[in-house]
VOPAGU-2260 file (C-alpha; in pm, 1 decimal, decimal comma):
REM VOPAGU-2260
SITE   aa  ch    i         X         Y         Z
SITE  MET   A    0   -3086,8   12385,5   12592,2
SITE  THR   A    1   -3081,0   12655,7   12319,3
SITE  ARG   A    2   -3101,4   12594,8   11944,6
SITE  THR   A    3   -2735,1   12697,3   11911,7
SITE  SER   A    4   -2614,7   12451,1   12175,3
SITE  THR   A    5   -2826,0   12176,9   12018,6
SITE  ALA   A    6   -2670,2   12244,2   11678,9
SITE  LEU   A    7   -2321,3   12238,4   11827,5
SITE  LYS   A    8   -2394,4   11911,6   12001,1
SITE  ARG   A    9   -2504,6   11757,1   11671,2
SITE  LEU   A   10   -2170,2   11866,0   11525,5
SITE  GLY   A   11   -1983,5   11697,4   11813,9
SITE  VAL   A   12   -1863,4   12023,6   11971,8
SITE  ALA   A   13   -1847,6   12020,7   12354,9
SITE  VAL   A   14   -2079,2   12270,6   12520,9
SITE  VAL   A   15   -1907,4   12482,0   12791,5
SITE  ALA   A   16   -2113,2   12667,2   13057,2
SITE  VAL   A   17   -2028,4   13038,9   13074,5
SITE  ALA   A   18   -2097,0   13235,0   13396,3
SITE  THR   A   19   -2253,3   13575,9   13340,7
SITE  MET   A   20   -2166,0   13838,9   13593,5
SITE  GLY   A   21   -2486,0   14018,8   13691,0
SITE  ALA   A   22   -2525,8   14328,8   13897,3
SITE  GLY   A   23   -2491,8   14265,6   14269,4
SITE  VAL   A   24   -2349,6   13912,9   14218,1
SITE  PRO   A   25   -1980,4   13851,5   14300,5
SITE  ALA   A   26   -1791,2   13776,8   13983,7
SITE  LEU   A   27   -1560,5   13507,2   14117,5
SITE  VAL   A   28   -1450,9   13415,2   14469,0
SITE  GLY   A   29   -1107,2   13265,5   14511,2
SITE  THR   A   30    -969,8   13052,4   14789,8
SITE  ALA   A   31    -615,8   13023,7   14919,3
SITE  ALA   A   32    -370,1   12938,8   14642,0
SITE  SER   A   33    -633,9   12994,2   14371,0
SITE  ALA   A   34    -670,2   13279,1   14123,7
SITE  ALA   A   35    -967,7   13397,1   13921,0
SITE  THR   A   36    -968,8   13723,6   13731,3
SITE  THR   A   37   -1180,4   14024,8   13665,7
SITE  GLY   A   38   -1014,5   14202,2   13379,0
SITE  ALA   A   39    -643,4   14126,6   13354,5
SITE  PHE   A   40    -552,2   14122,7   13724,7
SITE  THR   A   41    -505,9   13818,0   13945,2
SITE  VAL   A   42    -424,9   13786,1   14316,3
SITE  THR   A   43    -273,4   13456,6   14429,1
SITE  GLU   A   44    -123,7   13330,8   14751,4
SITE  ASN   A   45     240,6   13228,1   14707,7
SITE  SER   A   46     302,7   12854,7   14719,7
SITE  GLY   A   47     438,7   12707,4   15040,3
SITE  GLU   A   48     283,9   12970,9   15268,9
SITE  SER   A   49     164,8   12871,1   15617,1
SITE  ASN   A   50    -180,4   13015,1   15688,4
SITE  THR   A   51    -135,4   13042,6   16063,4
SITE  ALA   A   52    -164,3   13330,2   16308,5
SITE  ASN   A   53     141,2   13549,5   16370,1
SITE  ASN   A   54     296,6   13440,7   16038,0
SITE  CYS   A   55     358,3   13680,7   15747,6
SITE  ILE   A   56     168,1   13532,5   15451,7
SITE  ASN   A   57     280,8   13652,2   15106,6
SITE  PHE   A   58      77,5   13712,2   14791,1
SITE  THR   A   59     141,7   13814,7   14429,9
SITE  VAL   A   60     -60,9   14041,9   14204,0
SITE  SER   A   61     -21,9   13981,3   13830,0
SITE  THR   A   62    -138,1   14282,3   13630,4
SITE  GLY   A   63     -98,8   14140,3   13282,3
SITE  ALA   A   64      46,9   14477,9   13184,0
SITE  THR   A   65     377,2   14660,0   13183,1
SITE  GLN   A   66     508,3   14863,3   13471,6
SITE  ALA   A   67     457,0   15180,4   13269,6
SITE  ALA   A   68      92,8   15092,2   13207,2
SITE  THR   A   69      20,7   15019,6   13576,6
SITE  PRO   A   70     286,0   15172,8   13807,0
SITE  THR   A   71     117,1   15076,0   14134,5
SITE  VAL   A   72    -168,2   14865,8   14266,4
SITE  THR   A   73    -373,0   14929,3   14581,3
SITE  ILE   A   74    -427,8   14620,0   14792,9
SITE  THR   A   75    -744,6   14611,9   15005,3
SITE  VAL   A   76    -798,5   14353,1   15278,5
SITE  THR   A   77   -1143,5   14319,3   15435,7
SITE  PRO   A   78   -1192,2   14102,9   15747,2
SITE  LYS   A   79   -1496,8   13875,6   15724,9
SITE  THR   A   80   -1478,1   13768,6   16089,5
SITE  THR   A   81   -1492,2   14007,0   16385,9
SITE  PRO   A   82   -1316,5   14101,7   16594,4
SITE  SER   A   83   -1005,6   14059,6   16381,1
SITE  GLU   A   84    -650,9   14189,6   16417,6
SITE  PHE   A   85    -420,1   14206,3   16115,8
SITE  ARG   A   86    -170,6   14432,8   15940,7
SITE  PHE   A   87      47,3   14449,6   15632,4
SITE  CYS   A   88     389,0   14294,4   15690,2
SITE  GLU   A   89     545,1   14337,4   15345,7
SITE  PRO   A   90     550,3   14626,4   15284,7
SITE  THR   A   91     443,8   14772,3   15619,2
SITE  GLY   A   92     207,5   15063,9   15671,5
SITE  GLY   A   93    -122,2   15127,8   15498,4
SITE  THR   A   94    -445,5   15295,7   15602,4
SITE  THR   A   95    -753,9   15174,3   15787,7
SITE  GLY   A   96   -1105,5   15228,9   15655,1
SITE  ALA   A   97   -1459,9   15141,5   15757,7
SITE  ASN   A   98   -1535,3   14805,9   15922,0
SITE  GLY   A   99   -1166,1   14733,4   15980,4
SITE  THR   A  100   -1071,5   14732,1   15610,3
SITE  LYS   A  101    -703,5   14811,7   15542,8
SITE  SER   A  102    -538,3   14928,6   15220,3
SITE  ILE   A  103    -184,1   14982,9   15095,9
SITE  ALA   A  104     -26,7   15094,1   14766,4
SITE  VAL   A  105     238,2   14859,0   14623,1
SITE  SER   A  106     478,1   14925,0   14334,6
SITE  VAL   A  107     455,6   14705,3   14025,8
SITE  SER   A  108     776,5   14540,5   13899,7
SITE  ALA   A  109     909,2   14552,1   13545,2
SITE  GLU   A  110     748,8   14210,9   13491,8
SITE  GLY   A  111     406,3   14354,7   13578,1
SITE  THR   A  112     373,1   14192,9   13922,5
SITE  ALA   A  113     349,1   14323,9   14277,8
SITE  THR   A  114     401,7   14137,1   14604,1
SITE  PHE   A  115     266,0   14201,0   14953,1
SITE  GLY   A  116     206,9   14017,8   15278,5
SITE  ILE   A  117     -37,2   14024,7   15571,1
SITE  ILE   A  118      -1,1   13899,0   15926,8
SITE  SER   A  119    -281,1   13835,2   16174,9
SITE  SER   A  120    -246,4   13763,1   16544,8
SITE  SER   A  121    -612,1   13662,9   16573,9
SITE  GLY   A  122    -660,7   13449,7   16263,7
SITE  GLY   A  123    -988,3   13467,6   16074,0
SITE  THR   A  124   -1114,1   13497,3   15717,6
SITE  PHE   A  125   -1018,4   13783,5   15485,8
SITE  ASP   A  126   -1114,5   13905,0   15138,2
SITE  ILE   A  127    -825,5   14048,3   14931,8
SITE  THR   A  128    -854,5   14258,4   14614,2
SITE  ALA   A  129    -615,2   14466,9   14403,2
SITE  ARG   A  130    -693,1   14776,0   14195,7
SITE  GLY   A  131    -455,7   14932,6   13945,3
SITE  SER   A  132    -356,9   15298,3   13963,0
SITE  THR   A  133    -462,3   15339,8   13599,7
SITE  GLY   A  134    -764,9   15108,6   13611,0
SITE  GLY   A  135    -830,8   14740,1   13632,0
SITE  GLN   A  136    -935,5   14528,4   13927,6
SITE  SER   A  137    -853,8   14176,3   14038,4
SITE  ASN   A  138   -1057,2   13884,7   14158,0
SITE  THR   A  139   -1156,3   13859,1   14523,8
SITE  LEU   A  140    -926,3   13612,0   14696,3
SITE  THR   A  141   -1066,3   13470,0   15021,0
SITE  VAL   A  142    -802,0   13353,6   15266,8
SITE  THR   A  143    -852,8   13178,8   15599,7
SITE  ILE   A  144    -583,8   13209,1   15867,6
SITE  ALA   A  145    -589,4   12959,6   16153,9
SITE  GLN   A  146    -650,4   13085,9   16506,4
SITE  PRO   A  147    -347,5   13081,5   16739,0
SITE  ALA   A  148    -315,5   12777,6   16964,8
SITE  CYS   A  149    -385,9   12833,9   17333,5
SITE  ASP   A  150     -77,1   12896,3   17545,4
SITE  ALA   A  151    -114,2   12700,6   17869,9
SITE  ASN   A  152     121,8   12949,3   18036,5
SITE  LYS   A  153     -98,9   13243,4   17937,6
SITE  PRO   A  154    -457,8   13161,4   18034,2
SITE  PRO   A  155    -721,2   13438,3   18029,5
SITE  THR   A  156    -665,7   13661,0   18333,5
SITE  ILE   A  157    -829,7   13979,0   18459,9
SITE  THR   A  158    -650,1   14182,6   18726,5
SITE  LEU   A  159    -785,7   14496,6   18890,9
SITE  ASP   A  160    -549,0   14787,6   18951,1
SITE  ARG   A  161    -435,6   14831,6   19308,7
SITE  GLY   A  162    -709,1   15005,6   19504,9
SITE  ASP   A  163    -971,8   14963,5   19233,4
SITE  ALA   A  164   -1150,7   14674,3   19406,1
SITE  TYR   A  165   -1327,9   14937,2   19621,1
SITE  ILE   A  166   -1486,6   15235,8   19451,5
SITE  LEU   A  167   -1762,4   15489,2   19505,4
SITE  ASN   A  168   -2072,4   15461,5   19287,2
SITE  GLY   A  169   -2002,3   15650,3   18964,8
SITE  GLU   A  170   -1626,6   15599,8   18981,4
SITE  ARG   A  171   -1427,9   15396,0   18728,8
SITE  SER   A  172   -1234,3   15079,5   18808,6
SITE  PHE   A  173    -936,8   14990,5   18585,3
SITE  ALA   A  174    -813,7   14642,1   18498,1
SITE  THR   A  175    -554,3   14454,6   18293,0
SITE  LEU   A  176    -669,5   14175,4   18060,9
SITE  SER   A  177    -413,9   13916,8   17955,6
SITE  GLY   A  178    -388,3   13579,4   17783,2
SITE  THR   A  179    -269,1   13407,3   17465,4
SITE  PRO   A  180    -168,4   13668,5   17202,2
SITE  GLY   A  181    -425,9   13673,4   16923,4
SITE  ASP   A  182    -697,1   13508,3   17132,8
SITE  THR   A  183   -1040,5   13670,0   17121,4
SITE  VAL   A  184   -1156,9   13751,5   17474,2
SITE  GLN   A  185   -1460,7   13912,5   17633,1
SITE  VAL   A  186   -1527,9   14051,0   17980,1
SITE  VAL   A  187   -1841,4   13893,7   18127,0
SITE  GLY   A  188   -1996,4   13914,6   18471,8
SITE  TYR   A  189   -2285,0   14038,2   18681,1
SITE  SER   A  190   -2385,6   14323,1   18910,5
SITE  ARG   A  191   -2599,4   14258,3   19217,2
SITE  PRO   A  192   -2880,4   14187,9   19279,7
SITE  SER   A  193   -2850,9   13979,4   18961,0
SITE  LYS   A  194   -2624,0   13673,6   18949,1
SITE  THR   A  195   -2678,2   13604,9   18578,2
SITE  VAL   A  196   -2349,4   13626,0   18386,4
SITE  VAL   A  197   -2379,5   13851,5   18080,0
SITE  ALA   A  198   -2138,9   14021,6   17839,0
SITE  ILE   A  199   -2001,8   14343,3   17990,3
SITE  HIS   A  200   -1799,8   14469,4   17693,1
SITE  SER   A  201   -1769,0   14358,4   17330,9
SITE  ALA   A  202   -1511,5   14092,1   17241,0
SITE  LYS   A  203   -1154,1   14205,9   17173,5
SITE  VAL   A  204    -841,0   14051,4   17024,7
SITE  LEU   A  205    -536,4   14033,2   17250,5
SITE  PRO   A  206    -239,1   14202,3   17076,3
SITE  ALA   A  207     108,1   14057,1   17023,2
SITE  ASP   A  208     205,6   14103,4   17389,2
SITE  GLY   A  209    -120,7   13943,0   17505,5
SITE  VAL   A  210    -220,8   14242,0   17721,0
SITE  LEU   A  211    -511,2   14489,9   17703,4
SITE  ARG   A  212    -637,1   14760,5   17935,8
SITE  ASP   A  213   -1005,4   14804,5   18021,5
SITE  SER   A  214   -1222,8   14992,3   18269,5
SITE  PHE   A  215   -1567,2   14960,6   18424,9
SITE  ILE   A  216   -1825,2   15175,4   18608,1
SITE  PRO   A  217   -2043,7   14920,6   18788,3
SITE  PRO   A  218   -2349,4   15055,1   18974,4
SITE  THR   A  219   -2345,6   14785,7   19242,5
SITE  ASN   A  220   -2114,2   14516,4   19377,4
SITE  SER   A  221   -1997,1   14321,2   19071,7
SITE  ARG   A  222   -1801,4   14010,1   18977,7
SITE  LEU   A  223   -1613,8   14004,2   18645,7
SITE  PHE   A  224   -1447,9   13727,7   18442,6
SITE  LEU   A  225   -1236,5   13722,5   18126,2
SITE  ARG   A  226   -1366,0   13457,2   17886,6
SITE  SER   A  227   -1194,1   13327,0   17574,5
SITE  VAL   A  228   -1444,4   13332,9   17287,8
SITE  GLY   A  229   -1200,2   13251,5   17006,8
SITE  ALA   A  230   -1220,1   12935,1   16798,9
SITE  ASN   A  231    -992,8   12745,5   17040,0
SITE  ARG   A  232   -1176,0   12851,6   17358,3
SITE  CYS   A  233    -873,8   12899,5   17584,1
SITE  GLY   A  234   -1082,7   12905,4   17902,5
SITE  THR   A  235   -1226,9   13155,1   18151,7
SITE  SER   A  236   -1040,4   13342,9   18422,4
SITE  ALA   A  237   -1110,4   13341,6   18792,2
SITE  GLY   A  238   -1351,9   13614,3   18895,2
SITE  VAL   A  239   -1258,7   13952,2   19042,0
SITE  VAL   A  240   -1492,5   14150,3   19264,5
SITE  ILE   A  241   -1550,5   14525,4   19247,3
SITE  ASN   A  242   -1707,2   14650,5   19570,6
SITE  VAL   A  243   -1914,4   14963,6   19518,1
SITE  HIS   A  244   -1996,1   15205,8   19797,7
SITE  ALA   A  245   -2331,2   15382,9   19774,2
SITE  ARG   A  246   -2306,3   15756,7   19703,2
SITE  ILE   A  247   -2530,7   15990,6   19904,5
SITE  GLN   A  248   -2594,1   16364,7   19893,5
SITE  ILE   A  249   -2763,4   16572,1   20165,1
SITE  ALA   A  250   -2919,1   16914,9   20214,8
SITE  VAL   A  251   -3086,3   17042,2   20532,2
SITE  ASN   A  252   -3330,6   17332,0   20575,0
SITE  HIS   A  253   -3484,7   17467,6   20893,4
SITE  ILE   A  254   -3864,9   17481,2   20894,5
SITE  ARG   A  255   -3957,7   17823,3   21035,5
SITE  GLY   A  256   -4186,6   17828,8   21334,8
SITE  ALA   A  257   -4113,9   17468,9   21429,5
SITE  HIS   A  258   -3824,7   17275,7   21577,2
SITE  LYS   A  259   -3802,5   17070,5   21261,9
SITE  ILE   A  260   -3564,5   17028,3   20974,3
SITE  LEU   A  261   -3633,4   16921,0   20618,5
SITE  VAL   A  262   -3376,3   16670,1   20502,2
SITE  THR   A  263   -3330,6   16637,7   20126,8
SITE  GLY   A  264   -3114,0   16363,1   19985,4
SITE  ARG   A  265   -3010,1   16178,8   19672,0
SITE  PHE   A  266   -2901,3   15813,9   19659,9
SITE  PHE   A  267   -2692,0   15634,9   19396,6
SITE  PRO   A  268   -2763,1   15385,4   19246,1
SITE  ARG   A  269   -3129,5   15474,6   19199,6
SITE  PRO   A  270   -3346,0   15264,2   19438,1
SITE  THR   A  271   -3681,0   15116,8   19333,1
SITE  SER   A  272   -3989,9   14991,8   19513,3
SITE  THR   A  273   -3914,5   14625,0   19430,0
SITE  THR   A  274   -3605,2   14413,4   19391,6
SITE  THR   A  275   -3568,7   14220,4   19065,8
SITE  SER   A  276   -3275,7   14106,8   18855,3
SITE  SER   A  277   -3267,7   14445,0   18680,5
SITE  THR   A  278   -3348,9   14689,6   18964,4
SITE  TYR   A  279   -3188,3   14774,0   19293,3
SITE  GLY   A  280   -3484,1   14770,3   19533,2
SITE  PRO   A  281   -3562,8   14991,9   19835,7
SITE  ARG   A  282   -3276,8   15115,9   20052,2
SITE  LYS   A  283   -3234,7   15205,3   20417,2
SITE  ILE   A  284   -3115,4   15555,0   20500,2
SITE  GLU   A  285   -3006,3   15667,7   20845,0
SITE  LEU   A  286   -2982,5   16027,5   20969,3
SITE  TYR   A  287   -2691,9   16096,9   21205,9
SITE  GLU   A  288   -2570,8   16395,1   21400,7
SITE  GLN   A  289   -2222,0   16453,6   21530,0
SITE  PRO   A  290   -2189,7   16734,4   21784,4
SITE  VAL   A  291   -1852,2   16904,7   21781,9
SITE  GLY   A  292   -1601,6   16697,1   21978,5
SITE  GLN   A  293   -1846,7   16410,4   22037,9
SITE  PRO   A  294   -1923,3   16076,0   21869,9
SITE  SER   A  295   -2201,4   16053,7   21613,1
SITE  VAL   A  296   -2554,4   15952,4   21714,7
SITE  ARG   A  297   -2822,3   15797,5   21494,5
SITE  LEU   A  298   -3137,3   16007,9   21490,0
SITE  ALA   A  299   -3373,1   15840,7   21242,7
SITE  VAL   A  300   -3406,1   15550,9   20997,2
SITE  LYS   A  301   -3598,5   15578,0   20669,6
SITE  ASN   A  302   -3667,6   15343,5   20378,5
SITE  ILE   A  303   -3643,0   15510,2   20038,7
SITE  THR   A  304   -3766,1   15387,2   19699,3
SITE  ALA   A  305   -3648,1   15670,0   19474,0
SITE  ARG   A  306   -3320,6   15841,8   19397,8
SITE  ASP   A  307   -3442,9   16177,9   19533,5
SITE  PHE   A  308   -3609,9   16179,8   19874,0
SITE  THR   A  309   -3714,7   16415,8   20153,9
SITE  PHE   A  310   -3832,4   16375,4   20510,4
SITE  THR   A  311   -3880,0   16594,9   20818,0
SITE  TYR   A  312   -3730,5   16544,7   21158,7
SITE  THR   A  313   -3796,5   16714,7   21492,0
SITE  PHE   A  314   -3465,0   16860,9   21586,8
SITE  LEU   A  315   -3367,1   17085,5   21877,0
SITE  ARG   A  316   -3004,6   17149,6   21937,9
SITE  THR   A  317   -2852,1   17416,6   22159,0
SITE  LYS   A  318   -2503,8   17395,4   22011,2
SITE  ASN   A  319   -2347,2   17358,4   21671,2
SITE  THR   A  320   -2347,1   17011,0   21523,0
SITE  ARG   A  321   -2301,9   16828,8   21197,7
SITE  LEU   A  322   -2566,2   16618,4   21020,9
SITE  PHE   A  323   -2510,2   16344,6   20766,9
SITE  LEU   A  324   -2686,5   16053,2   20599,4
SITE  ARG   A  325   -2559,9   15698,5   20597,7
SITE  SER   A  326   -2657,0   15376,3   20422,8
SITE  PRO   A  327   -2558,3   15065,4   20621,9
SITE  GLY   A  328   -2493,9   14863,3   20305,6
SITE  ASP   A  329   -2598,0   14513,0   20202,5
SITE  TYR   A  330   -2517,2   14256,1   19932,4
SITE  ARG   A  331   -2591,8   14513,7   19661,9
SITE  ASN   A  332   -2365,9   14796,1   19777,4
SITE  LEU   A  333   -2118,2   14861,6   20054,3
SITE  SER   A  334   -2208,3   15127,5   20307,0
SITE  GLY   A  335   -2225,8   15485,7   20189,2
SITE  GLU   A  336   -2209,9   15817,6   20368,5
SITE  SER   A  337   -2292,6   16171,4   20267,8
SITE  PRO   A  338   -2068,7   16467,8   20344,5
SITE  LYS   A  339   -2108,3   16598,4   20701,5
SITE  LEU   A  340   -2313,5   16914,2   20686,3
SITE  ALA   A  341   -2230,5   17175,6   20949,4
SITE  THR   A  342   -2547,2   17341,7   21080,0
SITE  SER   A  343   -2613,7   17636,3   21306,7
SITE  THR   A  344   -2809,9   17603,7   21631,0
SITE  TYR   A  345   -3184,1   17538,7   21572,1
């Protein structure tokens, strides 16, 4: 206690604590339906508002000045929870800045006040401030909006586009994500050989219609789920399977002076010498020939442990034929086949 406060106490004067605003320390943090000021401005939530998702919640800025002194104020709303979906509902419009922050300019009335509203389909916590066009800044009002309740008729669902359950390695599979509007959802799943479920994409908020589009480029056979990760945890969808065919390239060169060919190939996804939860392991490659007008015949079988591979094969053919590589497929990938390479007589 200071000498001054001691003297005041002796005189019977109540001592009041005064908060000093230091650099880097928030001046005052408001809560819903409270108002603290920095300068002359205050931001308050209107009485009787319902802080629930999909409801336009209204606020008032008091400038403490005339309309002529402060014609407009800029409202800035910063989401403190991510992901978060919100917009201005009264008035509509505004601009979006870094980290999802949104701002809008609002006219000040003759009484020196301005009103605005925000609506959020996801719920969450938001910081709201107001800055005058001629100077002055309000308190920071922190508002929490309740997450939307789960709709039993709209559980999390992931649906692959027609034909996208079977793709070639490197191709993209498209899907529709759906569920309770405003729910926060995340695509999770695994790609073989692993069976550990992990996050595939970052969490997203379902919009007002409860539908999002997404796409995936899995390297191997994969199973995907849509999981609700919002506060209410609305469940997890049934899994969908994307079957991925191996992709194979081939080149053939004749070795001069010998009845041999040099086969060069490339296999996707990249094989490795061992199979673990994060690698794809060795693969079997088969060399086939298909003489014109005849069925194909398997010539050789090789095990490969790298994406790029070569091998030689004794080959004597007295008529034109076509050569190609094939992978028989397993739990990691469906079968794959290279283009058929027409060759001259060797």
